[in-house]
N, C-alpha and C positions, 0 to 999 in steps of 0.2 A: 504493499500500499504506500503510495508515494504521490508526488506531483511531477508531471512531465510537461515539457514545453519545447518549442523549437521554431526554426525558421527555414523556409525554402526560398531561395532567391532565383529569379528567372532572368537575371541580367547582370550577374556579377557575384562576388562572394557574399555569403550570409553575414549577418551582423551579430557578432557574439555579445556586444553590449546590450542589444535588445533582448537577447536570451537571458542574460544576467538580470536584467530588470524584471523579467517575468519570474525568474527563480526567486527573487527577493520577495515577491508576493506569495509564491507557493511554499516558502520555507516552513510554515506551520504544518503543512501536509506531510513534510518529510524532514523533521528536525535533526535526524541522526547523522546525515552525511549529504554531500552534494557533489555534482560533477557536471562538466561541460565538455562536449565533443564538437569540433568544427572541422569540416572538410569541404573546401570549395564552396559550393552553393548551398550546403546544408549545415545547420548547427542544431544540436540537441542539448537540452538541459534537463537535469533531474535532481529532485530533492527526495532523499530516502528516509523512509521509516522502516527500520530493521525488524522484520518479522520472520523471515525464512533465510537461513544462511547469514548469520550475524557477522561473518568475517568480511574482510575487504574484497575477497574474491567475488562477492555478490554485488559489488559496486556498479552503479550505472552513471552515465550511459555505458552499456556493455558492448565491447567491440570484439569481434572474432576475426582477426586478420586472415586466418587460414580459410575461412568460409567467405570472407569479403562482405560481412554484414555488421551493422551496428543497430542497437535497439534502445529505446526508452519504453518502459512498461510500468503501468500503474494497475495494481490489483493483486489477485492471487489465483494460481492455477491449482485447484485442489487435487487433480489427478496427475500432478507432475511426476511423482515417483514411478508410476506405471508407464508414463510416456518416456521417462528417462531410460527405463529398462528396455523399452522397445527400440529406442534410438541407439542405445549401447549395442544391442544385437545387430543393428545395421551398420556398426562400425564407428559410430561417433564417440569421441573422447571428451570428457568433461573436466573443467578446471575449477568448478565450484559445486556446491550442493543446492544452488538456487533454482527456483522455478523460472527466473528470468532466462537463464542459460538454456533451460529446456525449451522455452518458447523460441529462442533464437535458432536452435538447431532443428526444432520442429518446422520452422519456416523454411529452413534450407532443405529439409527432407521432403516436405509435402507442399511447399509454396504457401500462398495465402489461404489455401484450402485447409491448412492446419487448424484454423479456428473451429472447424467442425469437430475436431477431436478434443477440444479444450472444455473441461468442466470448471467453471469458475466465473469470476468477475474480472473484466480487463478493459483497458484502453491502451493502445500501443502504437508506436511508429517504428517501422523497420526501414533502414537505408540499405539499398543494394549498392555497394561501393563502386563497382565497375561501370554499371549502367546509369547510376544516379537516380534510379527510381526510388520513391518513398511510398510505402504501403501503410495505411492506417486501418485499425480495426477496433470495434467496440463490441462488448459482450451482448448476448441475446436479449437481456431484459434492461439494458441501459443502466446497470448499477454504477459503472464508472463513467465519468463525464469526459467529453472531448469537444472543445470549442475551437473555432477557426475565425481568423480575420485576414482579409486580403487587402493589401494596400501597396501602391507604387511598385508593382512588379515583384511583390513578396507575399508568400502565404505563411502565416504564423499559426501555431496551434498551442493549446495549453489546457490544463486540467480545470482551470477556472476562467470565467469571463474577466474578472478584475485583473488577472495576470496579463491578459492581452491589452487591457487599457494601459497598464504600466509601460508597455513597449512603445506606445504612442501611435499616432497616425490612424486611429480607428474612427470610422464614421459613427458618431454617437447620437445621430438623429433618431428620434423615436419611430419605430416601425408601427404604422397604424394598425396593421393586422395583428402584430404581436400585442399591442395595447388592447385591442378588442378581445383577444384571447385571454389576456391577464384578467380583465375586468369581468369576463363571462365564465371562463372555465376554471374558476377557483385558483387563479394565478398560473395555470398551465399554459405554456406556449409550446405547441407541438413542434418537434424537430421537422425541418432544419432551422426554423426561425428562432429568434430570441426577441426581446423587447427593443433591441437596437438594430438599426439597419445594417451596420457594419460587422455584425458578429452572427455567425451561424454555429450550429452544433451537428455533429455526426449522428444520424439516427441510430437507435439500437440495431444489433444484428446486421451491421453494415460494414463493408470493406470499401475503402477509398484508395485508389491508386493514382499517384501524381507523377507524371513523367517529367524529365528535366526541362522540356520545352513548355510545360504548363498544362499539357493535355491531361484530362482527368477521366477516370472510369469508376463508377460507383455500382456496387452490387449488394443485394440482400442475400445472406447465406442461411437464414432461418426464419420461418414464419410459424405463427401459432394458429392452429385451427381448433376452435372451440365447438364442441358438439359431439353427439354420439358416433361411435364407429360400428360398422356391421359386426365385427368380430367380438364386440362386447354385448351383443344382444342377450346372451344368456347369463350375464353377470348380475348377481343379486346384491342387495344392500350389505349383507354380511361380508361378502368378498370385497366390495368396494371399501368398507371400513378397514379390512386387513391390508389391502393394497396401499391405501393412503397412509396408514400408520407406519408400515414397513418402509415406504419410500421417504417419508419425512424423517424417520430414524436414520436412514442412509444419508440424507442431505445434512443432517445435524452432525453425524459422524465425519463426513467429509470435511466439515468446517472446523474440526478440532485441530487440524494440522497446523503447527506453528512451532517456532523455537523460543517462544516467549509465553508467559502466563496469559490465560484467556478467562473471560467471564461472560455473563449474560445480563442484558438490560431487562429487568423483571418488573413489568408494570403491574402484574397481578391479573392481567387478562388471560384469556384462553391461550392465545398464540405464544406469548413469551413463557407462560407457565408450562406449555407443552415442551418447549425446548429444554427447560430445566428437568422435567420429568424424564425425557428420553436420554439426556446425558446421565442422569442418575441411574437409569436402567442399564446403561453401558458400564456402570461401575464407578463413575467419576464421583469422588468424595471431596468435600471442602470446596465446592464450586463457588466462586465469587459471584454474587448477584447484587444488582444495584437498582434502586427505585428513587424516584424524585416526587416531591409533593409541594403544593402551594396553598396559601390561605384561600378560604372560600370567599366569594364575592357575590352579592345579590342572590344568595341561596344556591349558588353553583359550587359543588364540592371541588376542592383543588388537589386531592390526593386519593389514592386507592390503596393505602398502606395496609388496610385490614386484609385485603386479598393477597398482596405480595408477602405479607408476614405469614399468612397461612401456607403458602407454597414454600417459603423459606424454611418453615418449621417442618413441613412434611418431608422435605428432601434434604434437610440438615445442611443448607447452604451457609456460606460465610456472607451474610447479608448486610448491606449498608443502605440505610435510609437517609436520603438527603432532603431535609425540610428547608425550603428556600424562603428566606426572609423577603417580604414584599419590596423592600428597598433594594435588595440584591437583584431582583428581577428587572427593576427599572434601570439600575446601573449597567446591566448586561445588554440592554437593548441595542446601544450603538455597536458593540462588538458583534452581536448576533447579525445585525443588518450588514455590517462590513464583511462577514463571512459568507454571505449569500452570493452565489454565482449569478443568480437571477432573483428578482424580487419574489419572495415567498410569503403569502399573506397568512398562512396557518399559524396561529399563535403558539403552537407547540414548538416552533423553531427555537424559541428562547429556552424552552424546557430542555430540549436536546442539547443546546449549547451549554447550559448550566450543568446538566447531568454529565456531559462529556468531559468538561473541565475537571470535575471531581473524579470521575472514573479513571481518567488518564493518569492519575496519581497512583493507581493500584495495578492496572493491567494495560496492555497495548492492543488487545484484541477482544471484541465482544461479539456475541451473537444477538440478533435482534429479530423481532417478529413481524417486520413489515412485509406486506404482500398477501397475507392470509385472507384478508377481506376481499381482495380483488379476484383471487383465484378460486376461493371457495364460497363466494357469494354472501359476504357478511354485511354489506351495507343495506340500509333501509330501502333504497330505491330499486333493488333487484326484484323483490316480489311484485312491485308495482308495474314492472315491465311485462309481466305474464300476459300473454294473449294480445299484446299491443298490435294494432293495425297501422300505427304511425309511430314507430319507435323513436325516431329522431325528435319529434315534437314532445313525446312523453318523457324522453330523457332530459330534454331541455327544461321541462317544468320541474323535475325533481333534482337536477344537478346544477344548472346554470345559476351563477350568482345574480345575473341581470339578463333579462331578455333584451332584444335590440330596441324595443320601444323605450325601456328605461335608459339604454345607452344614449339615446338622443338627449335625454335630460342630463346625463352624466358628463359626457365628453364635449369639449369645445368643438365647434364646427370644423375647424381645420384638421381635426384628428378622427372625424367620424366619416366612415365610408359605407361599404356594404355590410350586410350581416355576416361577417367573416366567420364568427364562431358557429353560428347556425349552419352556414354553408359547409363548414368542416365536418360537423357531426352528420349532416344529411348525406354528404358524400361518403362518409365512413360506413354508415348503415347500408347505403346503396351498393357498396362494393363488398360488404361482408359476406363471406362464404356461409356463415351460420344462418339458418333460417329461423330458428327460435330467437325471439327478441331478447330473452335473458342471456342466451349464449353470446349473441352479437354484442350485448352491452358488456358482458364480462371480458370479451376480447378487446373492446375499446378501452376499458379501464385498465386492463393489464398491460397493453402495448403502448398506451399513450398517457393516460392520466396518472397511473402509478409511477411511471418513469420520471415525469416532470413535476411531481408533487412530493409524496412521502419519501420515495427513494432518493431523490436529489436532496431533500431536506436533511435526511440522516447523513448522507455522504458529506455535505457541506459542514454540518455542525460537529460531527465527530472528527473529521479531518482537520478542522480548525484548531483542534486540541491534540493532534498527533495520535488519534485513536482510530483503529481499524474496525469498522462494523461489517459483520458478515450476516447475510440474510438467507437462511435455509429455505424459507418458503419460496424463494426465487431461484432455487435450483431448477434448471430448465427441464430436467427430467420429471421432477415433481409437478412443475407447471403443466407439462404435456399430459401427465396422468390426470391432474385435476380437471383439465379441459375435456377429458373423455367422460367424467362422471356426469350422469344425467342432471340437468338443471334442477329438476324437482328435488333431488337429493341434496342440493346445495342450499336452496332458498327456503326449504321447509322450516316451519316453526321459528320464523324470524331470521333465518340465515345461518350459514355454516353448519347446517344440520349434520352432514356426513363427517365433518371434522370433529364436531362435538361428540358424536357417537363413537368415533374412533378413539377419542381421548378418554372415554370412560374406563378403559382398562388400565390407565396410568395416572389419572388425575382425580382428586376429590370432587364429588358432585357439586360442592358449594362454589368451586371455581368455574365449572362448566355451565351451571344453570343460573349464574348471576346475571344481572342486567348488563347489557353491553356498555362498556365505558370507552372513553377516549383519553387522550393525553392532555388534560385540561390545564389551561392557564387563565383562570377566570378574569384576572385583571385586564386582559386584552380582549375579552368578549364583552364585558360590561365596564366600559372605560370611565374612570372616576379620577378625581384629585390630580396627583402629579402625572398620571398617565394622560389625562385630558390636557394638561399643560404641555406635555411632550408633543402630543398630536397637534394641538393648536399652534404651537411654535413652528413646527415643520411646515404646516400649511399656510402660515402667514408670512413666512420668510420671503424676501424679494425674489429669490430664485424660483420659488413656486409660483408666485404671482406673474412673474415675467414669462415663465414657461407656458403657463396657461393651458395645461392639459385638460382641466376640468372646468365645467361651468361653475362659477363662484356661488350662484344661487343654490346649486345642488350641494356644494361643500358646506355652505352655511346651514342647510337643512340637516345634514348629518351631524354637524357640531351641536345643533339645538336639540336633537333627539337621537342620540346614539343607540339607545336600547330599542328604539322602534324601527331600526334599519338593519336587521340582521338578514343574512343570506339564508336560502333554504337549508343549508347545512349548519346553520346556527352560528355563523361567524359574523364579525362586525364589519359592515360595509365602510364605516368610518376608518377602521384600522387598515382596511385594504387600500383605501385611497392614500392615507398617510404613510403607509409602508412603502408604497411605490415612490412617492415623492422623497421620502427619507433615503431610500436606496439610491436614487439618482443623485441626490445631494452628497451622500456619503462618498460616492465614487467620482465626484467632480464633474458630473454631467449636467 
């Protein structure tokens, strides 16, 4: 787990100074070591968090003169020991015990198609020395980020958008489509767009080949098909329960691989509790677990300690509860916003930032439960999609923060165009292979919304503290299995039915049958006191007024009645507006 960056020049040598500037921003992602490699038109930078092969042999950028390849890589290849054995049998010799070197030699052995053999999370760039070609790749579920900016005959890439800004010459004009997406899709801007015109991101499960003359070729190497398979026609509920639990256990076991201590982020919900239970069933004792909680506001509870305590007692974990003082939450907001690669409105971003800061004092790797709701149908809108004859419209009603009519009230005329978010969702459903509207919705949420909301949020906040987060529910083989489970077995009884039933053999019923919870930060849902002062200050600054993204009448309405303007998902529309403006100001835009 690291930060990667680099530059490809199409008319002269690459600029190492620009790469160093990006590395300066990426250093929290990789505080243990750094390195820079420059050869002609290409320069790579790397900031290392030592997780596998702690020696200098695992240093990056990694260069293999014999093979004529150089690589920068962020992530973890969980099946690298098996791949190493296979490559050794083919005659390859290794100078390290790192997964980075396995990736490098796998690329030499099988070309860019090597990604199809990788089990893990990754973003990488490989330079072919002799031909000058650079190949980029991103993992199937987009767990690891990869951003691009093109300017003046140069293509730059980095693990974070702010790193690209540090290199300079980025077009920071607001992309109206990205803005519409942010304001409608719960801050999700689907790849390849971002909120800025001059920055794009590589979509998940994608390879990008860049030739020395600038020609590019992009290909998708994996797609998710959600829905029943003919071969599963005779599979009953009991067998699905067994398959799900066995595959999740394998995903958890894969993510134990590390040369440093590991832990689990334990909210006390079903998903994280299952991870703890399966690790305990594998014989792990003294597992370090971590939970965070906040003060209640306006009747909204701010912690779930009673459930995380129950799980910690049941499996005898070494449990740390972090009760956050309200003043500490406010203090952490600027650092949280600075750590965002893109503006992220969900208020639990600050929770993950505070939790990560404390957890990083104890371990370097944690497992986390993100993804279970999307692949097993845990959200409240999935049952509402049953039998839909217009899934795009029905999805918009239950998911969108604002419809296009409200967007006319929200955005200044210069930034308002077509119904871009509605068009995106309509096009997605029209192209979806799944015929069942629930299956099509699960595919949309897994391949788009999950990637650019919870997964991105966890990556940004953990890596800001030099902490590696692993997400077993996004093991692509588990995702493929979940996709085959009949929709009715996922959304029954309020959602995640099959996962709950599978969990009954390993978890107490009190954890399984509890009301669904979230990662709450009540002070950012019901904005009061110093939080209102923070929001008002951001929106009243000259930068905000001169930028003029929003109709001021709309902003004043939100300020006057923040509790009356929540999104369908229960988040503050006022916080959404203020967060975007604060993110832009924080990054000098």
